[in-house]
C-alpha angles and dihedrals in degrees: 000000000000091000090055091050091052093047091051092046095053091046082084088066091055089051091059097041093107097045117132112279094217097147135029123282118251125224137182112246117177107313096338143066119239133187119232089254090062103258124130111248124220120192119235096175143171128207104239121189110137094167133022094245114041129335093186101074102069102082096186092052092046090052092053093045095044090055091050092046090052088055089052091052098247121151100178143034132204116216119191103192132028138162105242091202096056128097108257101166097106094052094041090053091047094054092041091055089052092051093249123143127205134234111188126190115225098215114102116061133126091252097043122134102224098211091057102039103037147140100224129111121251113226126192093258093064101035088127085085089071095087089062089054092051090045090055090053090049094051095045090051090049091052091048091052094044088058090050093236117157115269095283104186113253114195148145138261115204139184110251100248109173092207090063097049120151099349098078096049091046092047093055092049101039131097137059097265112092089194092064099043123089115248091223141000130215140181135212100227126185101167107105100074124171118334096345128145142236093261099031094052097051093246089122088063091049088053092048092052093048100044109117092013113158101220132044115281128192142158110267096190131018140146119104112217095208133097099035136261102046104233101180090208089149087077090072089060096044094050096031134079094282096067114358094094089059107025125062099210139274145273115224120217115257152006105189127053112237140146094302089062098226098117126131093195140018133204097224139299122330118274137194105277089207090062104034118059089194095070138077116201087349097303115120113236102202142034136072113335121245111199120238110238128255097356098066092047093047093054093043090052092050095050093045091064098042117077112141112192096205117185133314116251090234090060095041104042095081091061097032096106102088118181112252117247119259112272108255119250128225116275123192112249094009135042103012103179123104100226094211096055118117116264120248122249134200111315095016136108127200110266115232089240090063088074091059116017104023095251120173116261113261127232120246095194137277121356089247087077086083116077136175141175136203093253104033142037126266126231134227116209126226142082094283099033115148095223108126095017122121102250125205095216102112084167139343089220134204112207132208094005101158094085117046 
């Protein structure tokens, strides 16, 4: 059941409730993030997934990595998979003490429904899956509020599919109901490769699409690996005058060196994975970090020179209420969702008419029709079920979760 998946997902938030409050909380206000002491917050993040299950349960490793990340200049990590039943206090305290916040994807739990919490790209031909994404955001926010947690930002990380610009980001932020809108939106962007430029990379178009956006927007993955070396010169645009008034920073992919060759550090030479239990595909997953040269140094140098001050909350709050964008309308051969159609709930699928006339989603029976397992995806029955579709939800994401 979708409700069970959401409950299990947010159990992770309960697990970190007592983590050390070493740094201010962060909230989404209007189109920006602010710390509880009134300063605008810009994300300098690193994708952090040492192991396939949960990298936030080995306190000693987290302490070593947090210290190294502080040297790099990072203030946030993105974690894709966690065990919501595990004890995370040691790692949460370690990152808190280093001034590092956490974004966690809610997509890999024993009760997950794979079509809703997925890792597959949404392409224009299956954009009718988007209402299920927005419904998941709605339900997670409702659960958060029912538990009387603070307004922990709940948002979305999407593949950057040109055919969905800017409809998808507008869809998730449109409407009059705050409870249904995402608190932030982010994109995985691999466009600025090598020594590119603001215009040549396409970043100027990203800025154009985001100008006037009503919720915070940032880049949730970046860092082309070709051509070498990785220069990270896109950071100067993201944190500079071209984009810093609109964008709230970026998360660089990724911390650990592995087969995909994106790593900023390694934990030693490759080993035989059949002999060492502390290796995946031959890459050690723990130990003291050795920085990858020159990539680590290039990113560190970029971040060291980029510190936008933004605006104080006291000066911004009066204008923080930005009108939502218009909900996108269905377009033949492209975005096919009527943005004003009602969202589906547990046990429902999106009726075909909702892509044209705004009809209400129709029920396909009891919620038990949906099933899921720890190792495979669930299915939702019905003529417009999203099972088997390529979904754009790279992560329903909870931001700044260390401090409730």
